[in-house]
N, C-alpha and C positions, 0 to 999 in steps of 0.2 A: 504494500500500500504506500502510495506517495502522498506526502502532506502538501497542502496547498498554501497559498499566500493568505493575506488578510482580506483579499478581495476575490470572492467567488466568481465575479464577473470576468476578472482577468484570467482566472484559472480555466474558465470555459471558452475563452477566446472572444468575448464580447468586444465589438469594435470601439466602444467608448466605456471602458470598465469603471473609471472614476465617476463619470456622470451617472451611470446606472447604479452604482453603490450609493451615491448621494441621494438619488431619487428614492431608492429602496429605504434608506434610513428616514427620510422625510415622511414617506408614506407610512412607515411603521409608527412614527411618532403621532401622526394624524389619526390613524386608526386606534392607537392606544388611548388617545384623549377621548375619542368618540365612545369607545368601550367604557372607559373609566367614568365618563359622565352619563352613561346609559342613554345616549342620544339615539333617536330613531331616524330613519331616512328623511322623513319630512322635516324634522328639526334641523338636521344637517343641511338640507337644501336651503332652508330659510336662513340659517347662519351664513352659509357660503354664497348667499344671494343668487341662487339658481332658481329662476322662475318657472321654467318648463319642467313638467313632471317627467317627461321622457329624458331630458338632459340630466335631471337629478338622479334618475335611476341608473343612467349610464355612468355618471361620476361615481355614485355609490358602488356599483359593481366593479368598476375599474380600480377603485381604492382597495376594496376587499380582495380582489384577485391579484393585486400588486402589478397591474399592467403599466409598467414604467413609461412606455411609449405614448400613453394617453395624456401625459402631463409634462409641462415644462417645469424646470426647477423654480422659476418665477411664480408659477401658479401655486406650487406646493408651499412656497414661502408665504404667499398671500393667504392661503388657507390657514397656515399656522398662526399668522398674525391675527386673523379673524377669530381664531380659537384662543386668543390672548397669550400666545407664546412669543417669545423674543428670539430672533435669529440674528446671526452676525456673519458677515462675509469678510474674510480676511484674504488680502492679496499680498503675496510675498515674492521676493526675487528667487532665483535659482539656488541661492545660498541659504534661504530660510529667513532672511531679514524681512520683517513686516514692512510693507510699503504703505498700506492703509487698511482701515477697517470701516465697514459700513454696517451700522446696526439697523435692523428693521423690526417693526412690530411695536 
């Protein structure tokens, strides 16, 4: 048995493993909040300002199925902000020195 890296998406050859891992972690946080708060689909749709019941159902299903391609990182950060979570984007140079931070939420 061969051990993998810290990124399963890199291990399976995903074309954008860092982005996929980031989306997966954001979706996990969103669904954890939804579960912890006991929110139902209609409540989530209202919070996320999704007016169409068809779109609400699609978003709900995509979140729970972890369909990464259905969301941008920006959308997921927006959803976290709406759910009262704070996020931070850190940009650093190739040597790890932080160039700037952007807080959202």
